[in-house]
Structures are given as C-alpha cells and as structure tokens.
N, C-alpha and C positions, 0 to 999 in steps of 0.2 A: 369547571371540577366542582364536586357538592361534595361539603360533612353534613352527615348530621348528627346530633350526639345530645343528649339531656332539653330536648322540644327545640333545637337552635337549628335552622338549614343555613351553612355560610353558601356562595354562589360566589365562583368568581367572575372578573369580572374581564377576562379574558377568556374566549371560548378555546377547547383542546388542540385547532386549528391553529392558534396564537394570531389569531385575527382580532383585532380586541373591536372592529367594526362590526363585529359576527354578525349582525342582525339580531332580531329579538327572542331568535327562540333559546330555549335553555336546554341545557344539556340534558340527554335521557337521565341520570339519576336524577334531576332537578324534576321533570315531570311527574316521576313516579311523587317525588313526596309533594307532588304538587296535589294529585287523587287523595293524598295518606290527610293530609290536609291543610286546606287554599287558605288560613290566616297564616300558618306559619311560611306557607312558601309567598305569602305576598307579603313578609316583612323580612323578608331575605330580600324581596325588589325592592321593597321600601330604601334599602339601602345600599343593591349592588346599579337599584338603574340610579343613584347620587340624589333619592328625596329626600333623605338628611344633612344634605347641603343647604337645603334652604327654606327648610320646614322640622320640627319639634317634636318627637312623637316620645309620650312616658314610656312606650316601650322600646325604643329604641338610642334615643338618646336627648333620655332628664337632662334637664335645667344645663342646654349646653351655648345659649343665648343668643342662638341663630333668629332671625330677624326679617329675613329674605321675604319669604312665606309665611302664611298662619300657620303655629301653631295648631296639632291634627289628632290628639289625643283626645281634646272636651269637648269636640263640638259631634255633634248627630246628623249623618251623611243620608241622603233619599237616595239608593241605588242608580238608579236612572239617571239622575244630574250628574255622579260621578261616572258612568259612563260615557255617558259624553261629555266631560270634560275630559275625562285621561284618553280618550280616541282625539280629541284635537280642542285644546286649553283655548286656539285664537278664536277656534269656531263657536263656542259659547262667550267669550269675553273679547272682542278684538283689542288690538294691544297687550295682553297681558305679558306679566313675564316670563310664566310657565313654560319652560318649551316643550314642543309634540315631540316627547319618545318616546314615537313608534310602538308601541305598544303592543304585542298583541292582542288577539281577543281573551283569548287563557289568563293574560300578564294583568292586566284590568278587573277579569273577573277578580282572579289573587288578593291585587288591592283593595279591592275593594271588600271583600272576607274580612283581611286586615284591620281596614279602617272601622270597622261596623262590627268588630268581632267585640268581645262584653271584655275582654282583657282590654279595651282600647279607653 
C-alpha cells in the first residue's frame, strides 16, 4: 500500500498479499511514484527497508541518537560505490554489520537518488 501526499510517499512493509517476506518488488503504486520522484521513493525506502533503524538522516529521523551505522545526511557519496555497497555490503567490506537487503536495481537507484539529493 502506498500513500502520496504533501511530497511524502509511505510504503507498507506488508505487501497486499499479506506476505511480510514478499520480496523486494514494490507495489505498483509505489513503482509509479518512483518514476515521478526517485529521491522521494528512496526516502520512503530508507524507512520501509529499515535503514533508519541503524542510520540517522536529517530528512528522515534527525536527532534520533541512533549510532549503529554512520549518519548519512552530511556525507558526499560516489554513486558507483553506493551501487556496489547496496547490492552486497559484505562483498565491499567483509565482516560489515550492514545486512544485504537484497535490493532490486530500481530500489538501489532510488536510494542513491535520495542519498545524493540536494535536500540530503
């Protein structure tokens, strides 16, 4: 389920099928939002995929005090590095605490758009 309003896209973590492990393909309404604004889709994925459980970002959870992973809003990112990292973190840095979220190519591109966006 996805809701759009006031520039915010909210993604349900449980697919319409009710299967919480339903893969990484977002519902059609979310896919449509991704083509309109990849950074907004990436912001929604940042929350839906649980990134905000380990990382802070000023556009999502400012001042949350989370300290598992690095703060992500004040960094400069190389999209090529992010692509590799988000595809398979352990292949880039063996032993990392970052889990492989099994993101689709579209999800990776949306997260990159969010992390390198001007509002970040």
